[in-house]
C-alpha positions as CSV (number, residue, x, y, z in Angstrom):
1,X,13.3,-10.8,-13.0
2,X,15.1,-9.2,-10.4
3,X,14.4,-5.5,-10.9
4,X,10.5,-6.8,-11.0
5,X,10.8,-8.6,-7.9
6,X,12.7,-5.7,-6.2
7,X,9.8,-3.3,-7.1
8,X,7.2,-5.9,-6.1
9,X,8.8,-6.1,-2.4
10,X,9.2,-2.0,-2.5
11,X,5.7,-1.8,-3.0
12,X,4.3,-4.0,-0.4
13,X,6.7,-2.3,2.0
14,X,5.3,1.2,0.8
15,X,1.4,-0.1,1.4
16,X,2.3,-1.6,4.6
17,X,3.9,1.6,6.0
18,X,1.4,3.5,4.9
19,X,-1.3,1.1,6.1
20,X,0.2,1.3,9.4
21,X,0.7,5.1,9.5
22,X,-3.0,5.6,8.5
23,X,-3.9,2.9,10.8
24,X,-5.5,0.8,8.3
25,X,-3.6,-2.5,9.9
26,X,-3.0,-2.9,13.5
27,X,-0.8,-5.4,15.8
28,X,-1.6,-6.6,18.9
29,X,-0.9,-9.4,21.5
30,X,-2.8,-10.5,24.1
31,X,-1.5,-11.6,27.5
32,X,-0.4,-15.0,27.7
33,X,-2.2,-17.4,30.0
34,X,-0.1,-17.9,33.1
35,X,2.4,-20.7,32.7
36,X,2.0,-20.9,29.1
37,X,4.7,-20.6,26.4
38,X,2.2,-19.8,23.6
39,X,2.8,-16.8,22.1
40,X,-0.6,-15.4,20.3
41,X,0.1,-12.0,17.8
42,X,-3.3,-10.5,16.0
43,X,-3.2,-8.5,13.1
44,X,-6.2,-6.4,12.3
45,X,-7.3,-4.7,9.1
46,X,-9.8,-1.9,9.3
47,X,-11.6,-2.2,5.9
48,X,-13.9,0.7,6.7
49,X,-11.3,3.3,7.3
50,X,-9.7,1.8,4.2
51,X,-12.5,2.3,2.1
52,X,-12.9,5.6,3.5
53,X,-9.5,7.0,2.5
54,X,-9.6,5.5,-0.7
55,X,-12.8,7.6,-1.5
56,X,-11.3,10.7,-0.2
57,X,-8.6,10.2,-2.3
58,X,-10.7,9.7,-5.5
59,X,-12.9,12.8,-4.6
60,X,-9.8,15.1,-4.1
61,X,-8.3,13.3,-7.6
62,X,-11.7,14.3,-9.3
63,X,-11.5,17.6,-8.3
64,X,-8.0,18.0,-9.5
65,X,-8.4,17.0,-12.5
66,X,-11.6,19.1,-13.0
67,X,-9.8,22.2,-12.0
68,X,-7.1,21.0,-14.8
69,X,-9.9,21.0,-17.4
70,X,-11.4,24.1,-16.2
71,X,-7.9,25.7,-16.4
72,X,-7.4,24.0,-20.2
73,X,-10.6,25.4,-21.5
74,X,-10.1,28.7,-20.0
75,X,-6.6,28.9,-21.6
76,X,-8.1,27.7,-25.3
77,X,-10.6,31.0,-25.0
78,X,-9.0,33.8,-27.2
79,X,-9.0,36.7,-24.8
80,X,-10.9,40.1,-25.5
81,X,-7.8,41.6,-26.5
82,X,-6.5,39.3,-29.1
83,X,-9.7,39.0,-31.0
84,X,-10.3,43.1,-31.0
85,X,-6.4,43.5,-32.4
86,X,-7.5,40.9,-35.1
87,X,-10.0,43.1,-36.5
């Protein structure tokens, strides 16, 4: 159970770090009113940017898997030299 919770915390940390790096999330603090002791912190998520990055990853992964499938198909076909020596 302890290992599972550590993995969960590590995943949250990784997603947060990637999110801030890719500017999915931003933190801002507006200027406080004069004489006020209240501190406001705003956290914003750019869902359009997240969707755009996810779509880019999907397209690249599909392209890579397509290249692997084509490579496997071409490796399965016998070469001309192998078929001529078999005769």
